[in-house]
C-alpha positions as CSV (number, residue, x, y, z in Angstrom):
1,M,96.2,74.7,75.7
2,K,97.6,77.4,78.3
3,R,97.7,76.3,82.0
4,R,95.7,78.0,84.2
5,T,96.7,78.9,88.1
6,P,94.1,77.7,91.0
7,R,93.8,81.3,91.7
8,T,92.5,82.0,88.1
9,H,89.9,79.2,88.1
10,L,88.5,80.4,91.9
11,T,87.8,83.8,90.2
12,Q,86.3,82.8,87.0
13,L,84.0,80.3,89.6
14,A,83.6,83.8,91.8
15,W,84.8,81.6,95.0
16,L,86.9,83.5,97.4
17,P,89.9,82.0,98.6
18,V,89.9,80.5,102.2
19,S,91.2,83.3,104.1
20,H,88.6,85.6,102.5
21,R,85.8,83.0,102.7
22,I,86.3,82.5,106.7
23,T,86.0,86.6,106.7
24,F,82.6,86.4,104.4
25,K,81.3,84.0,106.9
26,L,82.1,85.8,109.8
27,C,81.0,89.2,108.5
28,L,77.2,87.8,107.8
29,L,77.4,86.0,111.0
30,T,78.1,89.0,112.5
31,W,75.6,91.2,110.2
32,K,72.9,88.6,111.2
33,T,73.1,89.1,114.9
34,L,73.6,92.7,115.1
35,H,70.4,93.0,113.2
36,T,68.0,90.3,114.1
37,A,69.6,89.7,117.9
38,H,69.8,85.9,116.9
39,P,71.3,83.9,117.9
40,P,71.2,85.5,121.6
41,Y,74.1,83.9,123.0
42,L,76.1,85.5,120.2
43,Y,74.5,88.8,120.9
44,E,75.4,88.8,124.1
45,L,79.0,88.1,123.3
46,I,79.3,91.7,121.0
47,T,78.6,95.3,122.2
48,H,78.3,98.4,119.8
49,Y,81.3,101.1,120.2
50,L,80.1,103.9,122.1
51,P,83.0,106.9,122.6
52,S,82.8,108.7,125.6
53,K,82.9,112.1,123.6
54,A,80.4,113.0,120.5
55,L,82.8,112.0,117.8
56,C,82.5,111.4,113.9
57,S,82.8,107.9,114.5
58,S,79.9,107.8,117.0
59,N,77.6,106.9,114.3
60,T,79.8,104.7,111.8
61,N,78.4,101.1,112.9
62,L,81.9,100.2,115.1
63,L,81.6,97.4,117.6
64,A,83.8,97.2,121.0
65,R,87.0,95.4,120.9
66,P,87.4,93.6,124.1
67,S,90.4,94.4,126.2
68,G,93.0,91.8,127.7
69,I,93.4,89.3,125.2
70,T,96.3,87.6,126.0
71,S,96.5,84.2,124.2
72,N,96.0,83.2,120.5
73,F,93.3,80.7,121.9
74,T,91.5,83.5,123.3
75,S,91.8,85.7,120.3
76,R,90.0,83.0,118.3
77,A,86.6,83.6,120.1
78,F,83.3,85.2,118.3
79,S,83.8,88.1,120.7
80,V,87.3,88.9,119.7
81,S,87.5,88.2,115.9
82,A,83.7,89.1,115.2
83,P,84.6,93.0,116.3
84,F,87.8,92.8,114.9
85,T,86.7,91.9,111.2
86,W,83.3,94.1,111.0
87,N,85.2,97.3,112.3
88,S,87.9,96.5,109.2
89,L,84.8,97.0,106.7
90,P,84.3,100.0,105.2
91,T,81.4,101.7,106.5
92,H,79.3,101.9,103.6
93,I,79.0,98.1,104.1
94,R,78.9,98.0,107.9
95,S,75.8,100.2,107.1
96,L,73.6,98.4,104.8
97,D,70.4,97.0,105.9
98,K,69.4,94.7,103.3
99,L,70.9,90.8,103.5
100,S,71.4,90.6,100.1
101,T,72.6,93.6,99.2
102,F,74.7,93.4,102.1
103,K,76.3,90.3,100.9
104,H,77.0,91.3,97.4
105,E,78.6,94.3,98.4
106,L,81.0,92.5,101.1
107,K,82.1,89.6,98.3
108,S,82.5,92.5,95.8
109,H,84.7,94.0,98.7
110,L,86.7,90.9,99.0
111,F,87.2,90.1,95.6
112,Q,89.0,93.4,94.8
113,P,92.6,92.5,95.8
114,L,91.9,89.4,93.4
115,S,91.2,91.1,90.6
116,P,94.2,91.5,88.0
117,Y,93.2,94.8,86.9
118,S,92.6,96.2,90.3
119,H,95.0,98.2,92.6
120,P,95.9,95.7,95.5
121,V,93.3,96.4,98.2
122,P,94.0,95.1,101.4
123,A,90.9,92.9,102.4
124,P,90.2,92.5,105.7
125,Q,92.5,89.6,106.9
126,I,91.6,86.9,109.6
127,R,94.3,85.0,111.1
128,L,93.2,82.6,113.4
129,Y,96.5,82.1,114.7
130,D,98.1,85.7,115.4
131,F,95.9,87.8,117.0
132,G,98.2,88.7,119.9
133,A,99.6,92.0,117.9
134,I,95.9,93.3,117.9
């Protein structure tokens, strides 16, 4: 009997690794907050990116990143981590309006680097302990 790695089992069960699961949950919460404005306390923490000039990126559904983040503790806040993760998603995923389609496309996007047959595509990574360099 051939031994399999834990990653193989996770892929067969369609489970994401922990770092990708965190990214999935954060993006899902951000999508729900943007599309329903609930919960209000989270909706108040995020703002849409509005460039000063008319640019091609004006309608790409980007979020503004807060400035002045100095500590790792502050960088874990929803107001910092949500825009970072949301903006790292491809435009076609950010622009989806239906929740079920968004979840499916997001999970497919996060699974891409896990497939042994695909080229390595950098997935949006959240390292909750190191946002200082961003």
